[in-house]
C-alpha positions in Angstrom: 73.3 70.7 102.4 76.7 69.6 104.2 74.9 66.8 106.2 73.7 65.2 103.2 77.0 65.3 101.6 78.8 63.8 104.4 75.9 61.1 104.7 76.4 60.1 101.0 80.3 59.8 101.7 79.4 57.7 104.8 77.0 55.5 102.9 79.6 54.9 100.3 82.3 54.0 102.8 79.8 51.7 104.4 79.0 49.9 101.2 82.9 49.3 100.6 83.3 47.8 104.1 80.3 45.7 103.6 81.0 44.4 100.1 84.8 44.7 99.9 86.1 44.2 103.4 83.3 42.1 104.7 83.5 44.3 107.8 79.8 44.3 108.9 80.6 46.3 112.3 82.1 49.3 110.4 79.4 49.1 107.7 76.9 49.3 110.4 78.5 52.2 112.0 78.9 54.3 109.0 75.3 53.6 107.8 74.1 54.6 111.1 76.1 57.8 111.3 74.8 58.6 107.9 71.2 58.0 108.8 71.7 60.2 112.0 73.1 63.1 109.6 70.6 62.9 106.9 67.5 60.9 108.0 66.0 61.0 104.5 68.9 59.0 102.8 67.2 55.7 101.8 70.3 53.8 101.3 71.5 54.6 104.7 68.2 53.3 106.2 68.2 50.1 103.8 71.9 49.3 104.6 71.5 49.7 108.6 68.3 47.7 108.6 69.6 44.8 106.4 72.6 44.6 108.7 70.6 45.0 112.0 68.3 42.2 110.8 70.9 39.7 109.8 72.2 40.1 113.4 68.6 39.4 114.7 68.1 42.9 116.0 64.5 43.8 114.6 63.7 45.7 117.7 66.9 47.9 117.4 66.3 48.7 113.6 62.8 49.7 114.4 63.8 52.1 117.0 66.6 53.5 114.8 64.2 53.8 111.7 61.6 55.5 114.1 64.0 58.0 115.2 64.8 58.8 111.3 61.1 59.2 110.6 60.9 61.6 113.4 63.6 63.9 111.9 63.1 63.3 108.2 62.1 66.2 105.9 60.7 64.6 102.8 57.1 63.4 103.2 57.7 60.4 101.0 60.6 59.4 103.0 58.9 59.7 106.2 55.9 57.5 105.0 58.4 55.1 103.7 60.2 55.0 107.0 57.1 54.7 109.1 55.9 51.9 106.7 59.2 49.8 107.1 58.8 50.5 111.0 55.4 49.0 110.8 56.4 46.2 108.8 59.2 45.0 111.3 56.8 45.6 114.2 54.0 43.5 112.5 56.0 40.8 111.0 59.2 40.4 112.9 58.2 41.7 116.5 54.7 40.3 116.5 53.4 43.7 117.5 50.6 44.5 115.2 49.1 47.2 117.4 52.2 49.2 117.7 52.6 48.8 113.6 49.1 50.4 113.2 50.2 53.3 115.7 53.3 53.7 113.3 51.3 54.0 110.4 48.7 56.4 112.0 51.6 58.9 112.2 51.7 58.8 108.4 47.9 59.1 108.0 47.9 62.2 110.4 50.2 64.0 108.1 49.1 62.4 104.7 45.5 61.2 105.2 45.5 60.2 101.3 48.6 58.1 101.3 47.1 55.1 99.6 49.9 52.6 100.4 49.6 53.3 104.1 45.8 52.9 104.0 46.2 49.5 102.2 48.8 48.4 104.7 46.6 49.4 107.6 43.7 47.4 106.1 45.7 44.4 106.2 46.8 44.9 109.8 43.4 45.5 110.9 42.5 42.2 109.2 45.2 40.4 110.9 43.5 41.6 114.2 40.1 40.4 113.1 38.9 44.1 113.0 37.3 43.8 109.7 35.1 46.7 109.9 38.3 48.9 110.3 39.8 47.1 107.4 36.7 47.6 105.1 36.9 51.5 106.3 40.4 51.8 105.0 39.7 50.2 102.0 36.7 52.1 101.2 38.8 55.3 101.6 41.4 53.8 99.2 38.6 53.4 96.7 37.2 56.8 97.3 40.5 58.2 96.5 40.3 56.7 92.9 43.9 55.6 92.6 45.3 54.0 89.4 43.1 51.2 87.8 45.2 48.3 89.3 45.1 49.7 92.9 41.4 50.3 92.5 40.8 46.7 91.3 42.7 45.2 94.0 41.2 47.3 96.7 37.7 46.4 95.5 38.5 42.8 95.4 39.8 42.8 98.9 36.6 44.7 100.0 34.7 42.2 98.4 36.2 39.3 100.3 35.7 41.2 103.5 32.0 42.3 102.9 31.2 38.7 101.8 33.3 36.4 104.2 33.8 38.5 107.3 31.1 40.9 107.6 28.1 39.1 106.0 27.1 41.8 103.5 26.5 40.1 100.1 25.0 43.4 98.7 28.1 45.2 99.3 30.4 42.4 98.1 28.4 42.4 95.0 29.0 46.2 94.4 32.8 45.7 94.7 32.9 42.7 92.6 31.0 44.5 89.9 33.3 47.2 90.1 36.2 44.8 89.6 34.8 43.5 86.4 34.0 47.1 85.3 37.7 47.6 85.4 38.8 44.2 84.0 35.9 42.2 82.5 37.6 38.9 82.4 39.3 39.0 86.0 39.3 35.4 87.0 39.1 35.8 90.7 36.1 38.4 90.4 34.4 36.0 88.1 34.8 33.2 90.5 33.7 35.2 93.7 30.6 36.5 91.7 29.6 33.2 90.6 29.8 31.9 94.2 28.2 34.8 95.8 25.4 34.5 93.1 24.8 30.9 93.9 24.6 31.3 97.6 22.1 34.1 97.2 20.1 32.0 94.8 20.7 33.6 91.4 21.7 30.4 89.8 21.3 31.9 86.3 23.9 34.8 87.2 26.1 32.3 88.6 26.1 30.0 85.6 26.8 32.9 83.3 29.9 33.8 85.4 31.4 30.4 85.5 30.9 30.1 81.5 32.9 33.2 81.4 35.3 32.0 83.8 35.8 28.7 81.9 36.5 30.7 78.6 39.1 33.2 80.4 40.8 30.9 83.1 44.5 31.5 82.9 45.3 27.9 84.5 43.9 24.4 84.0 43.2 24.3 87.8 41.1 27.4 87.7 39.3 26.1 84.6 38.8 22.8 86.4 37.3 24.4 89.4 34.8 26.4 87.3 33.5 23.5 85.6 33.1 21.6 89.1 31.4 24.7 90.3 29.2 24.9 87.2 28.1 21.1 87.6 27.1 21.9 91.2 24.9 24.6 90.1 23.5 22.6 87.3 22.5 19.9 90.0 20.8 22.6 92.0 18.8 23.8 89.0 17.6 20.2 88.4 19.5 19.6 85.1 21.3 16.1 85.7 22.7 16.0 82.3 24.2 19.5 82.3 25.7 18.7 85.7 27.3 15.5 84.2 28.6 17.1 81.0 30.3 19.9 83.3 32.0 17.2 85.6 33.2 15.4 82.3 34.5 18.7 81.0 36.5 18.9 84.3 38.0 15.5 83.9 39.1 16.3 80.3 41.1 19.2 81.7 42.4 17.7 84.8 42.1 13.9 84.3 42.0 10.9 86.7 42.1 11.6 90.4 40.9 15.1 90.0 38.1 17.0 91.6 36.2 16.3 88.2 36.3 12.8 88.8 35.2 13.1 92.6 32.4 15.2 91.2 31.3 12.9 88.5 31.4 9.7 90.5 28.4 11.5 92.7 26.4 11.8 89.2 27.0 8.4 87.8 23.7 6.5 87.3 24.6 3.7 84.7 27.0 2.1 82.1 26.7 5.2 80.0 28.1 7.4 82.6 31.1 5.3 83.1 31.8 5.1 79.4 31.5 8.9 79.3 34.0 9.1 82.0 36.3 6.9 80.2 36.0 9.1 77.0 36.7 12.3 79.1 40.0 10.6 80.6 40.9 9.6 77.0 40.6 13.3 76.1 42.8 14.1 78.7 45.5 11.7 77.8 45.5 12.8 74.2 45.8 16.4 75.3 49.1 15.3 77.4 50.6 13.6 74.4 49.7 16.7 72.2 49.2 19.9 74.4 48.5 22.0 71.3 45.8 19.5 69.9 
C-alpha cells in the first residue's frame, strides 16, 4: 500500500538523519510521520521511541505508541506495541496499573498471547497481587507453550505458591513439572530440597541435594547444596554426615566460605580441626591445578 511505501521512505530518511547527519530533530519528525502513516512499521516505532527516551520523554513515547497500537492492523504488531507501552509505563513512568490496563487490551483480542500473560504476571507480582500473578502463569501453563517457556512458567509458579501464597502442595506440583521437563534443573532441585525439608520430608530433601551437588553448574551452587545437605543431616541426627558435608563445602569454596561457617558450628574436638585443615588443603590444591 502507498502509506506503507511512504513510511519506509521516511524511515530510511530518518535513519540517515540520525546516523549520518546527527540530526535527531529531523529523524524524530520522520520516524513519527512514518508511524502515523503506517503504524505497523516496527522500525518507525523503535526509532521514534529511542529518540524520545534519549530526550527523557517516556510519557510522550508511550502516548505515541498507544495511538499506533490503536491503528495498527497486524495482531502481532498490536501486541508488540502495547507491550512496549506497558514497559514504558511500568519501568520508566512507575505506573504499573496503567501498564496492566495496556496489556489487557492485548488479552482482550488475543487471550492466549503467552508473552503478554507472562508480563502481566510479573506486573501483578510487583503490586503484591500474587493470586492474580499465579492465575496468569497457570493460564500460560494450560496453553502448553514450548518446553523452555513451560519450564520457566512452572518455576515462577512454584516460587509464588511456596513463598507468597503458602501453598507448598501446589509448589511441589510445579517443581515436579519442571524436573519432568529438565531432570537436572539446578534451581528446581534446590527449591524442591528446601520445600521438602520444610515439610518434613528429609529423605527427599537429601536426595534432591545429592543430585544438585552432581549437576551444579557453579562452585557457588555446589557449596550451597553441601551446606544445605549438612543442615539436613543435623536435623536427621547424623552428626558425622553433617560434618562431612560441611567439609565438602570447604573443599569447594575454601577458607572464609559458608562451608567454614557451617563446619565451625559442628566442631567437637581436634580431629574436626584437622579435617577442616585437610579440606582447605584440598581447596588449595584445586586452585593450583583446577583440572586435578
